[in-house]
C-alpha angles and dihedrals in degrees: 000000000000118000111247093233090050089052093049088049093050092046090051093050091050088053090049094050093046088051092050094045091051094043095241094135121077111254119233115261114269114252114256126227091249090052090050094046089050088055091052092053090045091054093049099050105292141282096278095052097048090044088064096052114097097155140030137188113200124187118187140164110241128199121193129184093236098049121077094208133039119246135206117248121199126185131185112192130187109201094192096064133001098277115139138163119193125182125182112184145160134143090293106036141044117184125170134175135178138182130184135143093013098304138081147187135208133204122204114192089328096317110119130204136161118257118249119244088252094052090048090052091049091050091047092051091051087050092052095054096037105140093227092052087047091053090049091053094046089053089052090051088237104204089214091066123078121193121210127187108217120191117324101312110018127102117185124192117206134193121226091260090060098255117137110240100183144352130202137190110217130193119217091275091055095250116143117242097175138014137190139174138226115337095335118115093192100098131175124249114241129210129223117293121274124191136230092193093264107047138009124238134177106275097219141000139202142180113255089235091056094240091130144004139179144193123208115233101170128026115179127177135185143175093229132032113259108248093228095065108109111212097169108046115056 
């Protein structure tokens, strides 16, 4: 014999199921782009923390399918203007590249050359869509950025002219599982957050096709760019 309380409970569940199936109950409001961006910031250390970051120095160990040995990749990035220094080194290679004030230079195993205008433009475009710079701009509530929630997991960031700057796939905790730039749909997979004590960042990344991967070994942030960083001489 069924207990009366159980019968009432089962009956109530049946009514709820029927109401949901018939669309009689009001649905929860859809998450806005601003709310989704807030979840992303909260998952990576918070709005206030990222708002203070104007500079990052990232050191990661990279592996590529076409290279026998891993290499250490170092990036110094000024968020306030397009000034970037990149070094990729191991026992066999030494690649360096800098941009600042609309010009740039490169060094390949000690041989230096100026960057072409197209190369400077490409490096500047990379700087503009850099994930950490976008987090900083979102934290500042930059009026030139517009956040849109797309589907259940996707966050897209747009510029005033309608161009998409970045996209993210976020889990329910707001952590990014994938990240892409501009109009490309080939995003990179991102690992769980690590912390440097001030902010959080994806601990590793990889291309979905397995062509390369990296693990971050050092992640330094600052409110001002260290004076010793050379953005002009590779």
